[in-house]
Backbone as a ProteinNet text record, in pm:
[ID]
protein_1_A
[PRIMARY]
MSRLHRAAVALAALTTLPAAAGAATFVFEPGAGSILPTETVMFDFNDPARDALVTGTRFRFLTGTSGDGALPAAGDRSRYLSVLAGGEARIAFAAPVFGFSVDLGSLDSYNLLTLNFVGGATQSFTGGQLVALPDGNQSAARTNGRFRFTADPGQQIAGVTFGSGGNSFEIDRLAAAPVPEPALWAMMVGGFGLLGAIVRRRGRARQHRLA
[TERTIARY]
8615.6	8627.8	8673.2	8627.8	8668.6	8792.2	8825.7	8966.3	8983.4	8845	8823.2	8766.2	8692.1	8698.9	8801.1	8905	9011.5	9106.7	9117.3	9199.9	9120.7	8944.5	8906.9	8943.8	8959.2	8928.9	9134.2	9242.3	9312.6	9394.4	9297.9	9298.2	9254.7	9150.2	9057.2	9122.8	9192.8	9301.2	9476.2	9504.4	9611.6	9506.8	9417.9	9367.1	9290.5	9277.4	9197.5	9345.4	9469.2	9521.3	9622.1	9579.1	9684.9	9854.9	9864.9	10011.4	10142.1	10257.9	10343	10389.8	10437.5	10522.1	10680	10707.8	10810.8	10852.2	10853.5	10869	10853.7	11007.8	11027.8	11079.3	11063.8	11147	11260.3	11291.3	11444.9	11429	11476.4	11535.5	11693.1	11715.4	11854.6	11849.8	11937.9	11984.4	12149.1	12259.4	12316.4	12444.3	12529.4	12583.8	12501	12560.6	12476.4	12349.4	12278	12134	12132.6	11987	11903.5	11860.1	11806.4	11681.5	11583.8	11495.3	11363.2	11268.6	11203.3	11175.1	11064.9	11040.6	10929.4	11022	11181.5	11251.6	11352.5	11349.4	11496	11570.3	11683.6	11846.4	11802.4	11820.6	11904.1	11983.8	12080.5	12208.5	12266.5	12401.5	12492.7	12650.8	12654.1	12735.8	12917.9	12803.6	12920.8	12875.9	12800.2	12763.5	12782	12914.4	12966.6	12830.8	12742.5	12641.5	12551.4	12519.6	12378.9	12521.5	12578.2	12645	12688.5	12649.8	12710.6	12508.1	12443.9	12313.5	12307.7	12460.5	12493	12535.9	12423.7	12531.7	12570.2	12652.3	12740.7	12866.7	12894.7	13088.3	13182.9	13268.2	13356.5	13322.6	13308.3	13283.1	13324.2	13314	13401	13347	13386.9	13347.4	13455.9	13457.3	13555.1	13585.4	13669.1	13701	13789.5	13748.5	13874.3	13881.7	13968.1	13964.4	14130	14096.9	14219	14191.4	14221.8	14252.3	14114.9	14063.8	13942.6	13750.9	13813.1	13752.4	13721.4	13651.6	13673.2	13585.9	13607.4	13480.7	13405.3	13311.9	13190.2	13209.9	13135.2	13119.9	13005.3	12936.8	12768.2	12804.2	12673.5	12702.5	12787.1	12794.1	12833.6	13006.3	13051.4	13198.2	13291	13212.2	13271	13250.4	13231.1	13230.5	13105.3	13174.3	13078.7	13072.8	13010.3	13017.6	13054.4	13151.7	13257.6	13216.4	13145.9	13171.6	13255.8	13354.4	13451.2	13451.7	13517.5	13490.3	13426.2	13390.4	13277.4	13208.4	13161.2	13121.3	12972.6	12939	12784.9	12700.5	12682.2	12608.1	12493.5	12402.3	12276.8	12185.1	12124.9	12057.8	11921.2	11838.8	11667.1	11637	11525.7	11455.8	11417.5	11392.1	11329.9	11140.3	11124.9	11006.7	10947.2	10878.2	10873.8	10849.5	10943.1	10909.1	10862.4	10773	10717.2	10858.8	10968.1	11119.8	11237.5	11281.9	11414.2	11514.4	11633.1	11727.8	11778.1	11902.4	12097.5	12170	12275.1	12423	12492.3	12477.5	12594.6	12728.6	12869	12984	13030.3	13093.8	13165.8	13162.4	13011.7	12957.4	13000.7	13020.1	13109.5	13021.6	13053.1	12912	12919.6	12984.3	13062.5	12976.9	12900.7	12804.1	12665.9	12607.6	12462.3	12447.7	12263.3	12190.3	12073.4	11983.1	11909.9	11818.8	11697.3	11596.7	11493.9	11486.4	11418.8	11265.8	11199	11011.7	10961.6	10859.7	10829	10746.5	10741	10684	10794.9	10902.5	11042.8	11108.3	10980.8	11067.8	11171	11249.7	11378.4	11343.1	11416.8	11428.8	11613.5	11677.9	11812.6	11844.8	11925.7	12023.3	12136.8	12179	12328.5	12361.6	12536.9	12610.4	12536.7	12533.8	12504.6	12363.2	12281.3	12152.3	12115.6	12179.1	12158.7	12206.9	12295.2	12327.2	12431.2	12449.6	12423	12632.6	12729.4	12795.2	12908.5	12926.3	12908.4	13063.6	13141.2	13334.7	13393.1	13318.3	13380.9	13422.7	13415.9	13489.4	13498.4	13522.4	13563.6	13524	13468.1	13428.3	13357.9	13322.5	13192	13096.2	12979.8	12826.7	12757.6	12831.8	12709.3	12729	12808.9	12845.7	12829.4	12819.9	12840.5	12649.1	12582.9	12519.3	12373.4	12270.8	12179.4	12042.7	12061.2	11906.7	11796.3	11691.4	11538.4	11448.5	11487.3	11375.2	11241.2	11166.8	10986.1	10933.1	10863	10788.1	10672.1	10635.9	10514.8	10363.2	10284.5	10167.7	10152.6	10042.5	10062.5	10156.9	10334.9	10453	10488.7	10541.6	10716.7	10800	10939	11075.6	11137.2	11126.9	11151.5	11332.8	11413.9	11536	11653.6	11774.6	11817	11945.7	12037.2	12172.1	12261.6	12353.1	12464.8	12551.1	12593.3	12724.5	12785.3	12900.8	12990.8	13070.2	13149.5	13226	13310.9	13351.6	13532.1	13502.7	13672.8	13654.8	13595.4	13560.2	13455	13295.9	13244.1	13117.5	13062.4	13040.8	13022.1	12896.7	12861.6	12742.8	12727.2	12686.5	12640.2	12468.2	12393.1	12349.3	12209	12176.9	12050.3	11927.2	11853.9	11703.2	11579.2	11487.5	11354.1	11258	11131.8	11011.6	10932.8	10833.5	10713.2	10602.2	10589.1	10477.2	10368.1	10256.1	10184.3	10087.1	10004.5	9932.5	9789.6	9749.4	9610.5	9523.4	9453.3	9397.8	9393.1	9536.6	9520.6	9531.6	9565.3	9567.4	9403.2	9331	9194.4	9128.4	9167.2	9071.3	9135.1	9284.1	9260.6	9184.6	9169.3	9119.9	8937.2	8907.7	8726.1	8784.7	8917.1	8805.5	8869.1	8957	8954.8	8783.2	8748.8	8604.8	8530.3	8510.2	8419.6	8444.1	8571.2	8570.5	8529.3	8529.8	8446.5	8340.5	8246.4	8121.2	8058.9	8162.4	8096.2	8121.5	8188.6	8230.4	8139.6	8059	7943.2	7876.1	7819.9	7696.7	7698	7795.7	7748.1	7773.5	7837.1	7823	7662.7	7596.8	7486.9	7364	7406	7287.6	7328.6	7470.7	7478.4	7405	7462.5	7317	7201.4	7134.3	7000	6964.7	7027.8	7011.6	7056.1	7091.5	7082.7	7034.2	6936.7	6822.4	6701.5
15376	15298.7	15174.2	15050.1	14966.4	14956.4	14822.4	14824	14896.5	14792.7	14789.3	14948	15047.7	15210.5	15236.3	15201.2	15288.7	15274.4	15129.9	15174.4	15205.9	15207.3	15268.4	15370.9	15479.2	15633	15688.7	15558	15620.1	15548.3	15492.6	15455.8	15587.8	15637.1	15688.6	15855.7	15865.3	16014.8	15909.6	15828.6	15849.2	15895.7	15873.9	15894.7	16067.5	16101.8	16214	16363.8	16294.6	16405.4	16522.6	16640.5	16646.5	16627.7	16636.1	16586.1	16639.6	16639.5	16796.4	16799.4	16922.4	16994.5	16822.5	16778.8	16652.1	16630.5	16504.4	16372	16274.9	16197.7	16021	15985.3	15862.3	15843.1	15656.7	15633.3	15526.8	15457.5	15293	15175.9	15188.5	15147.2	15106.1	14990.2	14862.4	14791.9	14730.3	14707.3	14709.8	14623.9	14621.1	14506.1	14513.8	14420.2	14348.8	14337.9	14487.4	14472.7	14414.5	14381.3	14265.5	14380.3	14291.5	14419.2	14401.4	14455.2	14362.8	14291.6	14212.2	14147.8	14237.5	14372.5	14483.4	14621.7	14583.5	14678.8	14649.3	14734.3	14692.2	14807.9	14771.1	14805.9	14887	15018	15171.3	15160.5	15162.5	15194.9	15130.8	15005.2	15002.9	14990.1	15142.8	15194.9	15100.1	15025.7	14893.9	14886.9	14992.5	15054.8	15202.4	15247.6	15319.8	15447.7	15375.7	15419.5	15473.7	15392.8	15451.7	15545.5	15579.4	15601.5	15817.6	15744.3	15945.4	15995.6	15911.9	15988.5	16081.4	16016.4	16055	16228.2	16356	16512.4	16544.2	16636	16682.4	16772.3	16747.1	16793	16704.9	16655.3	16616.3	16511.1	16409.2	16288.3	16177	16067.5	15888.4	15817.5	15754.4	15576.1	15507.7	15455.7	15357.4	15205.6	15166.6	15009.6	15017.9	14924.2	14926.2	15059.4	15062.5	15142.2	15250.8	15383.4	15471.4	15571.8	15710.4	15805.5	15941.8	15871.9	15929.6	15877.7	15735.9	15637.9	15564.1	15479.5	15360.3	15233.9	15086.3	15000.4	15014.9	15037.8	14999.9	14880.9	14818.4	14696.8	14622.4	14752.8	14729.1	14709.6	14601	14647.8	14521.5	14554.2	14390.5	14385.7	14517.4	14476	14477	14575.3	14643.8	14760.1	14757.4	14917.3	15031.8	15162.8	15236.7	15383	15410.4	15595.4	15633.9	15747	15819.2	16018.9	16050.6	16156	16245.5	16298.4	16391.2	16477.2	16589.7	16658.1	16865.9	16858.2	16952.2	16948.2	16747.2	16810.1	16736.4	16652.8	16620.7	16583.8	16460.8	16375.3	16365.4	16419.7	16377.6	16312.3	16198.4	16116.1	16157.2	16115.1	16191.9	16051.8	16037.9	15918	15911.2	15788.5	15844.2	15852.8	15797.6	15816.2	15849.5	15889.9	15975.9	15771.4	15758	15646.5	15677.6	15593.1	15564.7	15568.2	15475.3	15451.9	15439.4	15383.8	15350.2	15313.3	15231.7	15170.9	15194.8	15169.2	15194.1	15174.9	15088.5	15069.6	15161.5	15257.4	15380	15286.9	15336.5	15257.9	15414	15357.3	15464.9	15560.8	15526.8	15711.9	15802.7	15914.5	16006.1	16113.4	16211.8	16266.2	16435.6	16442.1	16525.4	16531.7	16377.2	16307.8	16371.1	16370.8	16434.3	16414.1	16319	16257.5	16383.5	16427.8	16501.8	16480.6	16374.6	16326.5	16446.4	16471.8	16566.7	16558.1	16601.9	16508.6	16601	16530.1	16630.6	16680.5	16787.6	16981.2	17056.8	16995.1	17024.6	17108.4	16996.6	17024.5	16921.7	16959.7	16818.2	16821.4	16680.4	16640.3	16584.6	16621	16593.4	16516.5	16429.2	16377.2	16389.5	16454	16384.7	16257.9	16258.4	16149.5	16043.2	16131.5	16198.4	16126.3	16173	16103.2	16017	15917.2	15813	15718.5	15711	15679.9	15728.9	15660.3	15704.3	15728.6	15657.4	15712.2	15690.6	15801.1	15871.2	15883.9	15786.4	15839.9	15723.5	15673	15676.8	15569.5	15505.2	15337.8	15280.9	15210.4	15124.1	14942	14962.8	14789.7	14734.9	14820.7	14819.5	14818	14748.6	14712.2	14883.3	14901.8	15041	15190.3	15148.9	15266.4	15249.3	15077.8	15091	14927	14950.3	14874.6	14973.5	14896.9	14962.8	15043.1	15161.2	15229.7	15221.8	15254.7	15162.6	15360.1	15433.8	15551.8	15512.1	15498.6	15588.1	15714.6	15741.7	15825.3	15834.5	15954.7	15969.4	15954.3	15852	15902.6	16008	15994.4	16099.7	16200.9	16089	16190.4	16095.6	16165.4	16064.6	16203.9	16056.2	16125.5	16109.6	16226.5	16297.7	16202.6	16225.8	16179.1	16245.8	16184.8	16235.7	16278.8	16354.6	16388.5	16355.1	16308.3	16267.4	16393.4	16463.7	16566.7	16542.1	16592.1	16533.8	16677.7	16643.2	16831	16759.2	16652.4	16585.5	16480.2	16413.1	16261.7	16144.9	16089.2	16055.9	16045.6	16001.3	15924.7	15834.8	15708.8	15585.7	15555.7	15557.3	15489.2	15309.6	15293.2	15139.3	15110.7	15077	14986.6	15065.7	15141.7	15196.8	15150.7	15115.1	15023.2	15130.7	15120.3	15189.3	15070.7	15122.9	15091.6	15181.3	15097.2	15253.8	15281.9	15340.5	15464.2	15361.8	15337.3	15228.4	15261.8	15155.4	15246.5	15272.4	15411.8	15467.9	15341.3	15249.8	15097.5	15062.8	15046	15007.3	15105.5	15226.6	15344.2	15332.1	15367.6	15382.5	15227	15160.4	14991.8	14967.8	15054.9	15072.9	15187.6	15353.6	15422.4	15360.1	15316.8	15217.4	15123.3	15026.2	14946.7	15026.7	15147.8	15201.7	15283.3	15334.1	15399.1	15314.3	15131.5	15046.7	15031.2	15022.4	14999.1	15046.9	15206.1	15294.1	15297.7	15288.8	15295.5	15194.3	15005.3	14943.1	15002.1	15043.2	15081.2	15212.9	15284.4	15423.3	15355.2	15236.9	15163.3	15076.8	15021.9	14961.6	15051.2	15149.6	15289.7	15363.8	15299.4	15327.7	15248.3	15141.8	15021.6	15028.2	15007.4	15007.9	15112.5	15250.5	15367.3	15348.2	15270	15238.8	15130.4	15031.9	14956.6	15041.2	15137.2	15209.6	15379.2	15365.4	15465.1	15403
9326.2	9220.6	9184.6	9035.5	9071.4	8976.6	8956.5	8913.6	8768.8	8747.6	8592.2	8500	8605.6	8610.8	8591.5	8731	8721.1	8564.5	8547.7	8376.3	8286.9	8285.5	8179.2	8183.3	8330.7	8304.2	8253.8	8296.4	8247.1	8095.5	8052.3	7870.4	7819.8	7890.3	7792.4	7831.4	7906.8	7885.1	7832.6	7760.9	7665	7555.9	7538.1	7443.5	7351.8	7498.4	7475	7528.6	7628.3	7638.2	7522.5	7530.4	7426.5	7378.6	7223	7243	7305.6	7394.2	7394.8	7326.8	7281.8	7185.3	7159.3	7220.9	7175.1	7291.7	7308.1	7366.9	7431.3	7429.2	7408.9	7540.8	7579.5	7674.8	7632	7696.5	7612.4	7771.4	7703.4	7769.1	7784.5	7846.1	7786	7866.3	7772	7758.7	7781.3	7909.3	7911.3	7759.9	7765.2	7735.1	7569.7	7551.8	7409	7354.7	7328.3	7320	7257	7222.5	7034.5	7003.6	6888	6779.3	6807.7	6843.9	6807.8	6671.6	6682.4	6479.4	6456.3	6545.3	6475.2	6452.6	6459.1	6385.3	6311	6168.3	6071.5	6062.7	6078.8	6059.7	5963.5	5994.6	5867.1	5814.6	5972.5	5938	6033.3	5965.2	6020.8	5964.2	5930.4	5890.4	5832.9	5766.1	5697.1	5495.5	5517.2	5361.2	5342.7	5261.2	5222.1	5144.2	5074.2	4967	5100.9	5139.8	5292.7	5401.3	5389.6	5499.2	5444.5	5340.1	5261.4	5319.9	5349.1	5409.8	5560.6	5600	5720.6	5689.6	5726.8	5695.7	5849.9	5854.5	5959.1	5993.9	6072.3	6057.5	6134.8	6104.8	6248.3	6328.1	6204.6	6194.7	6142.9	6176.2	6073.2	6041.3	5970.8	5976.7	6006.8	6127.4	6184	6178.2	6202.3	6239.8	6319.8	6402.2	6564	6616.3	6700	6829.6	6783	6772.4	6744.7	6809.5	6826.3	6867.1	6823.1	6706.3	6665	6726.6	6779.2	6853.6	6904	7030.8	7064.5	6956	6898.6	6877.3	6973.2	6958.6	7041.4	7138.6	7244.7	7355.7	7302.3	7238.4	7187	7040.3	6936.4	6759.3	6766.5	6639.5	6602.3	6512.8	6603.8	6617.8	6482.9	6414.5	6224.9	6253.4	6168.2	6103.8	6208.3	6271.3	6299.8	6269.7	6356.7	6355.9	6455.1	6462.7	6546.1	6548.7	6647.7	6596	6697.8	6636.9	6714.6	6780.9	6842.9	6912.2	6834.6	6912.5	6822.3	6716.6	6714	6538.1	6600.6	6500.7	6525.1	6364.7	6390.5	6298.9	6285	6170.3	6156.3	6103.8	6131.3	6047.1	6023.7	5895	5879.2	5841.7	5954.4	5829	5729	5640.3	5533.9	5541.5	5669.2	5708.7	5833.5	5869	6077.5	6106.5	6256.7	6328.4	6463	6494.6	6687.4	6765.5	6737.4	6796.7	6767.1	6796.3	6746.4	6847.2	6808.1	6928	6811.9	6902.8	6821	6954.8	6904	7042.6	7018.7	7178.8	7208.9	7272.3	7271.8	7325.6	7425.8	7525.3	7580.6	7619.2	7668.4	7690.4	7811.8	7740.8	7791.7	7819.8	7920.9	7991.1	7887.2	7791.3	7692.2	7573.5	7566.4	7454.9	7465.1	7337.8	7314.4	7200.3	7277.8	7140.4	7160.3	7029.6	7033.1	6935.9	6946.3	6886.1	6804.5	6660.3	6621.1	6573	6608.6	6603.5	6500.9	6438.9	6334.8	6353.3	6313.4	6337	6384.7	6428.1	6496.2	6590.4	6718.9	6802.6	6819.6	6932.5	6971.7	7159.7	7119.7	7274	7282.6	7364.4	7372	7551.1	7532.8	7624.5	7616.4	7715.5	7765.5	7810.2	7778.6	7822.8	7979.1	8073.3	8184.9	8272.8	8127.3	8130.9	8102.7	8009.7	7984.3	8024.5	8098.7	8231.9	8295.4	8408	8569.3	8572.3	8515.5	8542.2	8343.6	8358.3	8167.3	8184.6	8221.2	8249.4	8079.6	8010.5	7886.8	7839.2	7930.2	7962.5	7878.9	7774.8	7691.4	7669	7787.1	7759.2	7894.1	8015.6	8130.5	7970.4	8083	8013.2	8050.1	8198.3	8188.9	8108.4	8021.9	7960.1	7769.5	7786.4	7627.1	7644.6	7612.4	7529.7	7439.2	7428.1	7298.2	7416	7333.1	7355.4	7307.7	7347.4	7211.3	7342.9	7194.4	7218.2	7140.2	7268	7201.8	7235.9	7126.2	7103.5	7229.6	7264	7338.2	7292.4	7297.4	7204.4	7130.8	7049.2	6880.2	6882.5	6913.8	6809.9	6704.3	6660.4	6574.7	6560.9	6510.7	6531.9	6380.4	6328.6	6220.1	6215.4	6285.2	6292.9	6394.5	6425.4	6575.1	6510.9	6570.8	6605.1	6686.5	6689.2	6754.4	6740.9	6910.3	6952.7	7009.1	7020.2	7103.2	7144.3	7229	7296.4	7316.3	7287.8	7284.2	7206.9	7204.7	7107.6	7212.7	7196.9	7087.3	7172.9	7018.7	7027.5	6960.1	7002.9	6904.5	6875.5	6811.3	6743.2	6638.3	6697.2	6545.9	6587.6	6434.1	6439.9	6459.9	6442.5	6464.8	6379.1	6474.1	6373.7	6430.9	6359.1	6375.4	6361	6452.6	6405.8	6408.7	6280.7	6180	6306.3	6217.8	6333.5	6327.1	6332.2	6396.2	6252.4	6149.5	6059.8	6122.4	6035.6	6076.1	6166.1	6032.5	6109.5	6248	6248.8	6356.2	6528.3	6492.3	6568.2	6605.2	6517.1	6499.5	6603	6606.9	6669.2	6785.2	6848.9	6950.6	7037.8	6945.7	6985.9	7054.9	6883.6	6919.2	7034.2	7085.5	7184.4	7358.8	7343.7	7478.5	7532.3	7367.3	7407	7425.4	7378.1	7423.8	7566.6	7609.6	7704.4	7780.3	7797.6	7878.5	7890.3	7763.3	7746.9	7823.5	7848.5	7993.3	8067.6	8107.1	8279.5	8268	8204.3	8243.6	8257.3	8140.5	8192.5	8331.4	8310	8483.7	8581	8577.3	8636.5	8683.3	8557.9	8582.6	8665.2	8579.4	8674.1	8826.1	8831.4	9017.3	9055	9044	9111	9092.6	8989.3	8985.8	9100.6	9133.5	9186.2	9350.7	9380.1	9497	9549.1	9424.8	9412.1	9535.7
[MASK]
+++++++++++++++++++++++++++++++++++++++++++++++++++++++++++++++++++++++++++++++++++++++++++++++++++++++++++++++++++++++++++++++++++++++++++++++++++++++++++++++++++++++++++++++++++++++++++++++++++++++++++++++++++

């Protein structure tokens, strides 16, 4: 099988496989990660009026470091969201998104981030799944950084919930990437189909020559 044929088979599979009940992957950028040009900051927790959209129990909006939270080494070093022991903070996006990124600080094993997908499915990540050594270090890049979550093809993320079994889970600068426009998806699928047709035509021509 040629390299082009293998690529076409893989691309066709992406467009024909049924969507999972809810799944996403993430990338960790240790330290001060960047916000992509395609992302829009939805919550930097510096706007009390917008912060009112965060719901849940036992969370605070803080500046600096105290017994209720540690200023994230990642982020804009200003006001941030801190979820206390036994609490959770829920953020519902105004419209479903394809992915989002967020600064997380001093990750602990008892921190829990849950993605809420359109349709009701969820996917959770513990502190131990997000970083290799979730010991709550307040300054090391290995426990502080930007996490970029991307939904699997066909999935849309409706919101995110931050929970914690102990003090605390610190969050800052949540930025989202919009769901691709239907026209863009149609172009992508059309391109995959065209590539597959070219490969099939070449395959038939090769078989004819060998006959």
